[in-house]
C-alpha positions in Angstrom: 5.6 2.3 -17.2 6.9 -1.0 -18.5 5.7 -4.5 -17.6 8.7 -5.3 -15.4 8.1 -2.3 -13.2 4.4 -2.9 -13.1 5.0 -6.5 -12.1 7.4 -5.5 -9.3 4.9 -2.9 -8.0 2.2 -5.5 -7.8 4.3 -8.2 -6.2 5.8 -5.8 -3.6 2.3 -4.4 -2.8 0.8 -7.9 -2.4 3.7 -8.8 0.0 3.2 -5.6 2.0 -0.6 -6.2 2.2 -0.1 -9.7 3.3 2.3 -8.7 6.0 0.0 -5.9 7.2 -3.0 -8.2 7.0 -1.3 -10.7 9.3 -0.6 -8.0 11.8 -4.1 -6.5 11.7 -5.9 -8.9 14.1 -3.5 -8.1 16.9 -5.7 -6.2 19.4 -4.0 -2.9 20.0 -1.9 -2.9 16.8 -4.8 -3.5 14.4 -6.0 0.1 14.1 -2.5 1.5 13.6 -1.9 -1.2 10.9 -5.1 -0.2 9.2 -4.0 3.5 9.0 -0.6 2.5 7.8 -2.1 0.4 5.0 -4.7 3.0 4.2 -2.4 6.0 4.0 1.3 5.0 4.1 1.6 1.8 2.1 2.3 3.7 -1.2 5.1 6.0 0.2 6.8 3.0 1.9 6.7 0.9 -1.3 7.6 3.8 -3.5 10.6 4.8 -1.4 11.7 1.2 -1.2 11.5 0.7 -5.0 13.3 4.0 -5.7 16.1 3.1 -3.3 16.4 -0.3 -4.9 16.6 1.3 -8.3 13.4 -0.4 -9.7 11.2 2.7 -9.9 11.8 6.2 -11.3 9.1 8.8 -10.8 9.4 11.4 -13.5 6.0 13.0 -13.5 3.2 13.6 -10.9 1.0 11.4 -13.1 3.4 8.4 -12.5 3.3 8.9 -8.8 -0.5 9.0 -8.7 -0.9 5.9 -10.9 1.8 4.1 -8.9 0.2 5.1 -5.6 -3.3 3.9 -6.7 -1.9 0.6 -7.9 -0.1 0.1 -4.7 -3.1 1.0 -2.6 -5.5 -1.3 -4.5 -3.2 -4.4 -4.5 -2.2 -3.8 -0.9 -5.9 -3.9 0.0 -6.5 -7.1 -1.8 -4.1 -9.2 0.3 -4.6 -7.1 3.4 -8.4 -7.8 3.3 -7.9 -11.4 2.3 -5.5 -12.2 5.0 -7.4 -10.3 7.6 -10.8 -11.9 6.7 -9.2 -15.4 6.7 -7.5 -14.9 10.0 -10.6 -13.4 11.6 -12.8 -16.3 10.3 -10.4 -18.9 11.7 -10.0 -17.1 15.1 -13.8 -16.6 15.5 -14.8 -20.1 14.2 -12.1 -22.3 15.7 -10.9 -20.5 18.8 -13.9 -18.3 19.5 -11.7 -15.2 19.7 -12.4 -11.9 18.1 -10.9 -8.5 18.2 -13.9 -6.9 16.4 -17.2 -8.6 16.9 -19.0 -6.7 14.1 -16.4 -7.6 11.4 -16.1 -11.2 12.6 -19.9 -11.6 12.4 -19.9 -10.0 9.0 -17.1 -12.2 7.6 -18.6 -15.4 9.0 -22.3 -14.8 8.2 -22.1 -13.0 4.8 -22.2 -14.6 1.4 -18.8 -14.8 -0.3 -19.8 -12.6 -3.2 -20.7 -9.8 -0.7 -17.3 -10.0 0.9 -15.6 -9.8 -2.5 -17.8 -6.7 -3.4 -16.8 -5.1 -0.1 -13.1 -5.8 -0.6 -13.2 -4.2 -4.1 -15.1 -1.2 -2.7 -12.6 -0.7 0.1 -9.8 -1.3 -2.5 -11.1 1.8 -4.4 -10.9 3.8 -1.2 -7.3 2.5 -0.6 -6.4 3.4 -4.1 -7.6 7.0 -3.8 -5.9 7.6 -0.5 -2.7 6.0 -1.6 -2.8 7.9 -4.9 -2.8 11.1 -2.9 0.0 10.0 -0.6 2.0 8.8 -3.6 1.5 12.3 -5.1 2.8 13.9 -1.9 5.7 11.4 -1.9 6.7 12.6 -5.3 6.9 16.2 -4.2 8.7 15.4 -1.0 11.3 13.3 -2.9 11.8 16.1 -5.4 12.1 18.7 -2.6 14.8 16.6 -0.8 16.6 16.0 -4.1 16.6 19.8 -4.8 18.0 20.5 -1.4 20.7 17.9 -1.9 21.6 19.2 -5.4 21.8 22.8 -4.1 24.3 21.7 -1.4 26.2 19.6 -4.0 26.3 21.5 -7.3 28.7 19.1 -8.8 26.1 16.3 -8.7 23.3 18.2 -10.6 20.9 15.8 -12.3 20.7 17.9 -15.5 24.5 17.8 -15.9 24.8 14.1 -16.3 26.3 13.0 -19.6 25.6 9.7 -21.2 
């Protein structure tokens, strides 16, 4: 994986995490956004990058590493935005969607919050590595079906 692709993976993951972190404090949407970021951020980012022509998954190892990177960096901005919004909502406006998390964010030392974010980042990386692995096989399955219906477009027959 080259530096350009790695930089694009990180930037798109940070943007996706920020977007999901901003949506997370919404009361009935928050749990769905958490599950999307926990399980589906890697497939969304991978499919977007493949469609844009930025990413090419050639091996299952590439998909696992890419999914883990996407999961970890998505968690960083997701947790950062969520913690910041929850602290502002609880301190300034006295509103909270989750009393336990708001109390933890406001009353915990900053180093403990960073340790918690990194720990959750590892969980996000593992789950998104698995979903990235599944994405690789689903994409190859769809590609095989398409190539069987269109034999003139076989990938192995391309000439450079």
